[in-house]
C-alpha positions in Angstrom: 53.8 93.2 250.6 52.1 89.9 249.7 51.2 88.0 252.8 52.1 84.3 253.2 49.1 82.1 252.9 49.2 78.3 253.4 48.3 76.4 250.3 48.2 79.5 248.1 51.5 81.5 248.0 53.8 78.7 246.8 56.6 79.4 244.3 54.3 78.9 241.3 51.9 81.6 242.4 54.6 84.0 243.6 56.4 83.8 240.2 53.2 84.1 238.2 51.9 87.1 240.1 55.2 88.9 239.9 55.7 88.2 236.2 52.1 89.1 235.2 51.9 92.3 237.3 55.5 93.6 236.9 54.7 95.5 233.6 52.0 97.4 235.5 54.2 98.1 238.5 51.8 95.7 240.3 54.2 93.2 241.7 54.5 93.2 245.5 57.5 94.9 247.1 58.1 91.6 248.9 56.7 88.1 248.8 56.8 85.5 251.7 56.7 81.8 251.7 54.0 80.0 253.6 55.4 79.0 257.0 58.0 76.3 257.3 57.5 74.1 260.4 58.7 71.1 262.2 56.5 68.0 262.0 57.3 64.7 263.8 60.7 66.0 264.8 61.8 67.1 261.3 61.3 70.1 259.0 58.7 69.3 256.4 60.5 68.5 253.1 58.0 70.4 251.0 58.6 73.5 253.1 62.4 73.2 252.5 61.7 72.7 248.8 59.6 75.9 248.6 62.2 77.8 250.6 64.9 76.7 248.2 62.8 77.8 245.3 62.4 81.2 247.0 66.2 81.9 247.0 66.4 83.0 243.3 63.5 85.5 243.6 64.4 87.2 246.9 61.2 85.8 248.5 61.5 85.8 252.3 60.8 82.4 254.1 58.6 82.4 257.1 58.9 80.0 260.1 56.4 78.7 262.6 57.9 77.4 265.9 56.9 76.6 269.4 60.2 76.4 271.3 63.8 77.4 270.9 64.7 74.0 269.5 62.3 74.4 266.6 63.5 77.9 266.0 67.1 76.7 265.9 66.3 73.9 263.5 64.4 76.1 261.1 66.7 79.1 261.1 69.8 76.8 260.7 68.2 75.0 257.7 67.3 78.3 256.0 70.7 79.9 256.6 72.3 76.7 255.2 70.2 77.1 252.1 71.6 80.6 251.7 68.8 82.8 253.1 69.7 86.0 254.8 66.1 87.1 255.6 63.7 85.2 257.8 60.2 86.1 258.9 58.8 84.9 262.3 55.1 83.8 262.5 53.6 85.1 265.7 50.1 85.3 264.2 48.8 82.0 262.9 45.3 81.8 264.3 44.4 78.2 263.6 43.5 76.3 266.7 45.6 73.2 266.2 48.7 75.4 265.9 47.8 77.8 268.7 46.9 74.8 271.0 50.5 73.5 270.5 52.1 76.8 271.3 52.8 78.1 267.8 51.7 81.2 265.9 49.7 83.6 268.0 50.3 81.6 271.1 53.8 82.9 271.2 52.4 86.3 272.2 51.9 84.7 275.6 55.5 83.6 275.9 57.8 86.6 276.5 60.6 84.4 278.0 60.7 82.3 274.8 60.8 85.4 272.6 63.6 86.8 274.8 65.6 83.7 274.0 64.8 84.2 270.3 65.9 87.8 270.5 69.3 86.7 272.0 69.7 84.2 269.1 68.9 87.0 266.6 71.6 89.2 268.1 74.1 86.5 267.6 73.2 86.3 263.8 74.0 89.8 262.5 74.3 88.4 259.0 70.5 87.6 258.9 67.7 90.2 258.8 64.5 89.2 260.7 60.9 90.4 260.6 57.7 89.5 262.5 54.1 88.9 261.5 51.8 89.0 264.5 48.2 89.2 265.8 47.0 91.4 268.6 46.6 88.3 270.9 44.9 85.0 271.3 41.8 86.0 273.1 42.2 89.7 273.9 43.3 92.7 271.8 45.8 93.8 274.4 47.9 90.6 274.8 50.5 92.1 272.4 51.5 94.4 275.2 53.2 91.7 277.3 55.7 91.0 274.5 56.0 94.5 273.1 59.2 95.3 275.0 60.9 92.1 273.7 59.8 92.7 270.1 60.9 96.3 270.4 64.4 95.2 271.3 64.7 92.6 268.5 66.7 93.6 265.5 63.8 93.6 263.0 63.3 95.2 259.6 59.5 95.5 260.2 56.5 94.1 262.2 53.4 93.2 260.2 50.3 93.3 262.3 47.0 91.6 261.5 44.6 93.6 263.7 42.5 90.8 265.0 43.0 88.2 267.7 43.6 84.5 266.9 40.1 83.7 268.3 38.6 86.0 265.7 40.6 84.4 262.9 39.4 86.3 259.7 35.9 87.3 260.9 34.5 90.4 262.5 35.7 93.9 262.7 39.4 94.9 262.5 40.9 96.7 265.5 43.0 99.2 263.6 42.5 101.7 266.5 45.2 99.7 268.3 47.9 100.6 265.7 49.0 104.0 267.2 49.7 102.3 270.5 51.7 99.5 268.8 53.6 102.0 266.8 54.4 103.9 270.0 55.6 100.8 271.8 57.5 99.1 269.0 60.0 101.4 267.1 60.2 99.1 264.0 58.2 100.0 260.8 54.6 98.8 261.2 53.0 97.1 258.3 49.2 96.9 258.4 47.5 93.6 257.5 43.9 92.4 257.4 41.1 92.9 254.9 42.9 95.3 252.6 40.7 94.5 249.6 40.6 97.7 247.5 43.0 100.4 246.2 41.3 102.8 248.5 42.1 100.7 251.5 45.8 100.5 250.5 45.7 104.3 250.4 44.0 104.5 253.8 46.7 102.3 255.3 49.5 104.4 253.8 48.0 107.5 255.3 47.4 106.0 258.7 49.7 107.5 261.4 52.4 105.0 262.5 51.9 102.7 259.5 54.8 102.2 257.0 53.2 99.9 254.6 50.5 97.4 253.8 50.5 93.6 253.6 47.8 92.0 251.4 46.7 88.4 251.7 43.5 86.8 250.4 42.6 89.8 248.3 45.5 89.3 245.9 44.1 85.8 245.1 40.8 87.4 244.2 42.0 90.6 242.6 45.7 90.2 241.7 45.7 93.6 240.1 45.1 95.4 243.4 48.6 96.8 243.8 48.8 97.9 240.2 45.4 99.7 240.6 46.7 101.6 243.6 49.9 102.6 242.0 48.2 103.7 238.8 45.6 105.6 240.7 42.7 104.1 238.8 40.3 101.1 239.3 40.7 98.5 236.6 37.7 97.4 234.7 36.2 94.0 235.4 37.5 92.7 232.1 41.1 93.9 232.9 41.0 92.3 236.4 39.7 89.0 235.1 42.3 89.0 232.4 45.1 89.3 235.0 43.6 86.6 237.1 43.4 84.2 234.1 46.9 85.0 233.0 48.2 84.1 236.5 46.1 81.0 236.4 47.6 79.8 233.2 51.1 80.1 234.5 50.3 78.3 237.7 48.5 75.5 235.8 51.4 75.1 233.5 53.9 74.9 236.3 51.8 72.4 238.4 51.1 70.3 235.3 54.9 69.7 235.0 55.2 68.8 238.7 52.1 66.7 239.5 51.3 63.2 238.4 47.9 62.7 236.8 44.7 64.7 236.4 43.4 63.9 239.9 46.4 65.5 241.7 46.3 68.5 239.3 42.6 69.0 239.7 42.9 69.0 243.5 45.8 71.4 243.4 44.1 73.8 241.0 40.8 74.0 242.9 42.7 75.9 245.7 43.7 78.6 243.2 40.0 79.8 243.1 39.3 79.5 246.8 39.1 83.3 247.4 38.1 84.4 243.9 34.3 84.1 244.1 33.7 87.8 244.7 35.5 88.5 241.4 34.3 85.7 239.2 30.8 85.2 240.6 29.0 82.4 242.4 28.1 80.5 239.3 31.6 80.3 238.0 33.0 79.4 241.5 30.5 76.7 241.9 31.3 75.2 238.5 35.0 75.1 239.4 34.4 73.4 242.7 32.1 70.8 241.1 34.4 70.0 238.2 35.2 66.3 238.5 37.7 66.0 235.6 40.2 68.3 233.9 38.1 68.7 230.8 35.2 69.9 233.0 37.6 72.1 234.9 38.9 73.7 231.6 35.3 74.2 230.5 34.5 76.0 233.8 37.6 78.2 233.5 36.7 79.1 229.9 33.2 80.2 231.0 34.6 82.9 233.3 33.7 86.3 232.0 
């Protein structure tokens, strides 16, 4: 599965990755939208637009909520669009969201999740899934909501094996997975720092794990799933070619949508945010410093 990632896994990237990698059996089994959320009492319009674009591809929309009112608003809007699969974000680690009771903070609210479970049971036409962390501060906080999550009608539970406080740094706590798998009967999808074909294979072989979810690594090495399925590591030339092919499709789509070079340049810089390990420091620095689209194109052309 391709993990949802704010600012990165929009409809343009999802379509480009799937189209480029499909001939190599390297498209993800499932893509997710970045989370949709309520802001100033209303669902953000850009989130609804991205969710609408996801309908034709079977992409699953994800929601971020802090109370039952927000859950009701978001699920109702997505069902009205025609979605029949919804993913719940119980793992966002960013302090502004956690502070306001969203994301990983929901692991401390079993009563709220019980209300959500009751709502789910009243919507048998919709399939739900969960993406979660181990906790906010401690790696055992998941235990207080495990019975509620276990009773939810879920297709799977994706687990990033860090706490919200750790965000994306430090060691993973994969040793907790057997306990989670024993407490939660749904298929467990492992998430967090899966950066090589070997690590996908390790996840697949781990007791209690039904699959892998890859986030930032697909934006650095989009061929990762294809390499695992083919059982061979692609050459640097092949990996860069795939990255550039996806870039060209994303650039073309955003050029049609955005007004002027300044907007386009800002939008395209994010494409390379996680790519430095693949393209090198020099190329990444040139892309960050590009002050115009001609300079940006020159920086892209210099990638080897």
